[in-house]
N, C-alpha and C positions, 0 to 999 in steps of 0.2 A: 406361773399362772395365777397371779394374785389379782383377783377382781373384787368389785364391791360385793359384799355379802358372802365372801368365802373366807374360811379360816384354815390355814395350813396345819396339818396334823403331823405328817412325817414326810421326809424327803429322802430319796435314794441318791446320795451324793456319789456313791461308788459307780453308779451307772454312767455318769458323765466322765468318769475316769477310764472306764473300760470300753465304752462304746461311742461311736459317732451317732448322734440322734438325728435321724433324717426327717421324721414326722412325729407330731404329738397329737394324741387324741384323748378325748374325755369319755369315760365309761362309768356307768353305775355299777354298784357291786351289791350282790345279794348276801346279806348278813343276818345273823340271829340277834335278838334284842340284847343279850348279855355281851355280845361282841361289840355292839355299838356303844354300850356303856363303858366298856374297857377302852375303846378308841377315844371316847371323850376325855378319859383320864390320860391319854397319850401313851398307852401301853401297846405300841405296835412297832414292828420292825420290817422294813422293806429290803434290807441289805442283800440277801441272796435270792430274792424272788424273781420269778419270770412267768410269762404267760404262754399258754398253749391253746391251740384250736383243735378240738376233737368232736366229731359228729356235729359240726356246725355250731358248736357252743364254745365260747371263749372262757378259759379258767385261769386264775392266778394260783400258782403253786409256790410254796416256800415263804409266803407272807405269814409272819408270826404275830398273832394277836393273843396277848397274855390272858389267861382266864380271869374273869371278873370276880373280885373277892367275895361279894355277896351273892354270887350266882349259883352256888352249890350244884344241884342236879341239872340245871339248865345250861351249864357251861359246855361248850363244844371243844373239840380237839384244836389246840392252838395252831397247828400247821395244816389243817384240812384244806383241800382245794375249794376255792370260792368262785362262784360263777360271776362273770362280768356281763353287764347288760349293754348291748350295742345293737344297732340295726343289722339284720341278716346280710344286707348288701355290703355293709362296711366290713363285717366279719369275713365274708367271701373274698373281698379285695385284699384284706390283710393276710388271709391264708395263702393267696396266690403269691404275695410278696415274700412271705416267710419261706416259701418253698425255694426261692432263689438262694444262691450261695451266700452264707455269712449274715443273713438277716435274722433278727430275733425280736420278740415283743417283750419289752422290759417295763415294769411299773416305775414311774419316775417320782410321783408324789401321791399322797392321800390327803384329801381335804374335805371339809364340810362346805356344801353349797346350799345355803338355807338349812333345812333340817336333814338333807340327804348327804350321805357319804359318797364322794366321787373319787375316782382314781384316774390319774393321768398316765396313759400308756404311751411309750415311745417306740416307734419302729426304728430299730437300731442295727448298726453294722459294727461288728467287733473290731477293736483297735489292735494292731500289732504292737510289739514292745517298742519299736522305733517310733511309732505314732504317739505312744504315751510319753516317751522322752521328749519328743518335739513339742507336745502340748505343754509339758512342764517347763521347758525352756522358754516358750513364748510367754507363759504366765509370769515366770521370773523376770524376763526382760521388761514386761509391762509394769511390773511392780517396781523395778529399778527406775524406769522412766518417770513413773508417778512420784516416787520418792525424790528424785532429782528436781522435778518441776515444783514440788511442794517446798523443798528447801530453798529453791531459787526465788519463789514467791515471797518467802519470809525475809529475804535480803533486799527486796525492792522497796 
């Protein structure tokens, strides 16, 4: 999701390994000032994070934002739940989808869009072990084909 005026901060590569991403959505995120400063320095980890919908509000849990060094008393808990900002209609639709079997809301990336921090959330369905193997095999096969094509181009 790289557009003009956006700067990628963090990407959750593990999500693409563990889930089939069916839909991608952009959401704002409610942060404290010291958290934004820490994010600007790149001290954020999305690896084991996930989203929940509770009381009509969407929150991201497990997202680790390291405390800002110069923040002292203003620093917040690095793993605190953070509210995501989306339209109520969208949140209701996602809540209905996550109630279906095997669906989850997973943060895919965190980026700046102008001065604001945005988070890309994916509606995801969990992969089984054989799906992960199949994906890895397809990726390896594509890599081999690309390598063969490249070496063939060098001989022409």
